[in-house]
N, C-alpha and C positions, 0 to 999 in steps of 0.2 A: 640315293640317299643315304650317307655315311654318319653315324652316329657316333661320337667319343665321350667319354670321360675324363673330365682335365680336373686336379686337383684346385681348390679355391683358399684362396687368405685375402687377407685386406688388401694387399699388393695386386691381386686380379684385375684386368680391366674390367671385368664385367661387375665387380663385387656389389656396386651400387643397384645394380638391374637385380641381382640376387637377392639382395637385401628386400628390395622394394617387392618383387614375386613374393617372397616368403610370407611379408606383412600380408599381402593381397590375397593370396591364396589359403591363408590359414586363419580362422578364428581367432582372435583373443585368445578365449580360456583353453584354445589347442596349441597355442605357441609357446615354446621357451622367450626367454629373451635371447633378442640374437647375438648381443654381444656372449653370452654364455655358451651359444653354439659356435661361433669363431672361437673363444677361448677354448673350448673343449675338443675341437677339431684341430689342436695340435698334440693330443693325445695320440699314441701309435696305434690304436683301436678303433679309432676314427676316421671314416671317410666324408670328406664335403668336396661333392663333385659338383662341377657346372657341365651340363649338358650342352653338347656342340651339334648341331646338323650342318653338315658339310662347311664346318669351321665356324658356323655364325650360333652365338649364343641361344640357347631353345629353353633351358631350365635348370633345375636343380634338384640334386639327390643327395641326402645327407645319412650314411651309412655306421652303425655303432656294431664292432666284431667283439666277439668273444668266442673262443676255443671255435667249434664248429657252428656258430651261429652267427647271422650276418641280420639285423634290423634295419630294415629300411625305415627309417625314423621319419623323415619328411621327403615328400618327392612330389614336385611341381614341374607343369611345362608351362611355357609364357602362353598369353592368351593369343597372340600372333601364330604361334606354333600349333597349337592344337587341332588335331583331327589330321594331320599331316603324316601320322605314324611316328613322332619325334618319343611319345611316351612309350609305344611298344618299342622302337629301338635301343630307349634308354634301359628299359626292362630287360631285353635281352642283353645288353651290354653290361649289364649287374649281374646276371645269370652267369654271363661266360667269367666275369672278373671271380666271381665268389662262388666258382663252380665246385661241387663236393661239399657245401656248406648247406645249412638247413637256412633258409631266406625266407624272413617273415616279414609282415607289415601290418598294421591295425587300420582299419577304415571305421567310418562313424556306423554305429548300429543302423539296421535297416527299421527304423520305428516308422509307420505308418504314419504317426503324427506329427513327424518333425516337416517343419516347411520346405526342408531341400530333399522329400522322399525320393521323388523320382532322380534326382541328382546323385542320391546315395545309392539307388539301384544299377542307375548307367555306371558308376565308378566301380560297382561290385563285379557287374558282368565285365566291364575292360579286364580289369585284374585277372578274373577266371580266363577270359580268352587269350591271356599270356601266360597261362599255366597255373596260376594261384589257385590252391583247392583252400575251402573254407576248413580251417582246423578245429570248429566247432568250440573256442574257447574266447572268452572274454577279457581285456586287458582293459583295467582301472588304473587311468593315469590323470592323478589330481581330481578333478571333479566328473571327469568325462570317462565313459564307458565305450568301448570299442569292441568291434568285432576282429578276429586275427585271421590271416591268410596267409597260406605260405606254399611252399616247393621245398622237396626234400626232406620231411617228415614234421614233426609235431614237434612244439617247443613246451617244456614243463615251468612249472614255477618258479623250481630250484635255479633253472637254466636261465631263465629271463630275470630273475632278483640279482645273479651273480654278475650277469653283462650289465644290469644299468646300476649295481653297485659301483663295479670296476668304472663305469662311465662318469657317474655322477660325483663318486668320493664319500667319504664320511658324512659329512656336513650338509650335503644337497641330500643325501640317502635318506637322513632323520626328518628333513623337512618336507620331500616331496611323497607323495604316496603313488606307489606305481606296482602293481601287481596283477599277475593273472588268476581269474577267478573262473569258476564253472558255471 
């Protein structure tokens, strides 16, 4: 299996599938408006990837970069391609692409009271199998608190604020609360 990452924009052949997967894979309270993602993807520090397995569309990955940080903001594999190694292949492609960077991502907290607790545990195990370590940090984005996992080192609050400030811009930075907490 050959996994590749290809830049996505509104003219991409699989743009509608990517948008549908995004809406299906992430709960409403965890999603930024898709038009914002598409618009921000035009910035030089943002990579909006389509994931392809043997040239067939398989998922999406959205990465925000700043200095030596690469934040996998959104990552999802199509239901039809899950369990086939596409997710692991996509993470390896990202590790290759962002070699030398501190790569991190957020996952839902392991809350035993959550309806999808088993899914959360499996998700964390998947990332750990792919080399991600628990950074022992929490990330609060709007009303949701996440656990941070990463490769290549930890991320401090100032680095994260700089990354997201550059990504969001002055206006959205004031409207949206996003910060690392301990």
